[in-house]
C-alpha positions in Angstrom: 54.9 -127.6 44.7 52.8 -128.8 47.6 55.7 -130.7 49.0 57.8 -127.5 49.2 55.1 -125.6 50.9 54.0 -128.5 53.2 50.7 -130.3 52.8 49.0 -128.7 55.7 50.2 -125.1 55.2 47.4 -122.6 54.8 47.2 -120.7 51.5 47.4 -117.0 51.6 44.2 -115.3 50.6 44.1 -113.8 47.1 43.5 -110.1 47.5 44.0 -107.2 45.1 46.7 -105.0 46.2 45.8 -101.4 46.2 48.2 -99.1 44.5 48.9 -95.8 46.2 47.6 -94.1 43.1 44.1 -95.7 43.4 42.8 -93.1 45.8 44.3 -90.3 43.7 42.8 -91.8 40.5 39.4 -92.0 42.1 39.6 -88.3 43.2 40.6 -87.2 39.7 38.0 -89.3 37.8 34.6 -87.6 37.6 32.9 -90.7 36.1 34.0 -92.9 39.1 32.8 -90.2 41.5 29.4 -89.9 39.7 29.0 -93.7 39.9 29.7 -93.7 43.6 27.5 -90.7 44.4 24.5 -91.6 42.1 24.7 -95.2 43.3 24.7 -94.2 47.0 21.8 -91.7 46.5 19.8 -94.3 44.5 20.2 -96.9 47.2 19.3 -94.5 50.0 16.2 -93.4 48.1 15.1 -97.0 47.4 15.6 -97.9 51.0 13.4 -94.9 52.1 10.8 -95.9 49.6 10.8 -99.4 51.0 10.4 -98.1 54.5 7.5 -95.8 53.5 5.8 -98.7 51.7 6.4 -101.1 54.7 5.0 -98.5 57.2 1.9 -97.9 55.0 1.3 -101.6 54.5 1.7 -102.3 58.2 -0.7 -99.4 59.0 -3.4 -100.7 56.6 -3.1 -104.3 57.9 -3.9 -103.2 61.5 -6.2 -100.2 60.7 -10.0 -100.0 60.9 -11.9 -98.8 57.9 -14.9 -96.5 57.7 -16.4 -93.8 55.6 -16.0 -90.1 56.3 -17.3 -86.9 54.9 -15.4 -84.0 53.5 -16.5 -81.1 55.7 -14.5 -78.3 54.0 -11.5 -77.6 51.8 -8.4 -76.2 53.5 -6.2 -73.8 51.5 -2.5 -74.6 51.7 -0.5 -71.5 50.7 2.4 -72.0 48.2 5.9 -70.9 49.1 6.0 -69.3 45.7 4.5 -65.8 45.4 2.9 -66.3 42.0 1.0 -69.5 42.8 -2.5 -69.7 44.3 -1.7 -72.6 46.5 -3.3 -76.1 46.9 -6.2 -77.6 48.7 -6.7 -80.5 51.0 -9.9 -81.9 52.6 -10.9 -81.7 56.2 -12.6 -85.1 56.8 -14.9 -86.1 59.6 -15.7 -89.6 60.5 -17.2 -91.5 63.5 -14.9 -94.0 65.2 -16.4 -97.3 66.6 -16.2 -95.8 70.1 -18.6 -93.1 69.0 -15.9 -90.4 69.0 -16.2 -87.9 66.1 -12.8 -87.4 64.5 -11.7 -84.7 62.1 -8.4 -84.9 60.3 -6.7 -83.4 57.2 -4.3 -85.5 55.2 -0.8 -84.3 54.6 -1.1 -84.2 50.8 -2.9 -81.4 48.9 -3.6 -80.7 45.3 -4.6 -78.1 42.8 -7.4 -78.3 41.7 -8.9 -79.9 44.8 -9.2 -83.6 44.5 -12.4 -83.7 46.7 -15.6 -81.7 47.0 -17.3 -80.6 50.2 -19.9 -83.2 51.1 -18.2 -86.0 49.3 -18.1 -89.4 51.0 -14.6 -90.9 51.3 -13.1 -94.1 52.6 -10.8 -93.7 55.6 -8.3 -96.0 57.3 -7.7 -95.2 61.0 -5.7 -96.6 63.9 -8.3 -98.2 66.3 -6.2 -97.2 69.3 -5.7 -93.6 68.1 -8.5 -92.7 65.6 -6.9 -89.3 65.0 -4.1 -91.2 63.2 -6.1 -91.6 59.9 -5.4 -91.7 56.2 -7.7 -91.4 53.2 -8.0 -94.5 51.0 -6.5 -93.0 47.9 -3.4 -94.0 45.9 -1.5 -90.8 46.4 -2.5 -90.5 50.1 -1.3 -94.0 50.8 1.4 -94.7 48.3 2.5 -91.3 46.9 5.6 -90.9 49.1 6.8 -94.4 48.4 6.1 -94.1 44.7 7.9 -90.8 44.2 10.9 -91.7 46.4 11.2 -95.1 44.8 10.9 -93.6 41.3 13.6 -91.1 42.0 15.8 -93.9 43.5 15.3 -96.0 40.3 16.3 -93.0 38.1 19.5 -92.6 40.1 20.2 -96.3 39.9 19.6 -96.3 36.1 22.0 -93.4 35.7 24.5 -95.4 37.8 24.0 -98.4 35.5 24.6 -96.2 32.5 27.7 -94.9 34.0 29.0 -98.4 34.4 29.3 -98.6 30.6 31.4 -95.4 30.4 35.1 -95.9 30.6 36.3 -94.9 34.1 39.4 -93.2 32.7 39.4 -92.1 29.1 42.9 -91.8 27.6 44.0 -88.2 27.2 43.9 -86.9 23.7 47.2 -85.7 22.5 47.4 -82.8 20.2 49.9 -82.7 17.5 52.0 -79.6 17.3 51.2 -77.5 14.1 
């Protein structure tokens, strides 16, 4: 065989030829579409979770740490009419420069997670002390945990869909 082809002749790459019906089959197959959509959403959510985790870890690595005091609780109104809303603390701390900084974290809860007068640990950017975060799991890692958890759920559904047949044979009914 090699003599007929020539010893130095390159081999053609082995590729799967796409049938013209492949695209049509993909469009008409809900399981294949679900695999694609859930897999893509899962990967995007996991990538966002990784970025959130990376940004928080980078912030903590370069941040200063001090203690602050909860000055008051800020009410965050709910978008739903029947809920009473949530609460977040207004925290005051003294930066190494002597500057007094007040900030409120982005997360809130009901019931309030903090009490007025409570001492809390604070991470802050030494170059911009207003950029601060409370040292609490949800304040630091909540976004990454929720986003990553949702991404894993989507990927698990995608994995489950891999075990479903992509195209089930149509059931034929016998005439009665």
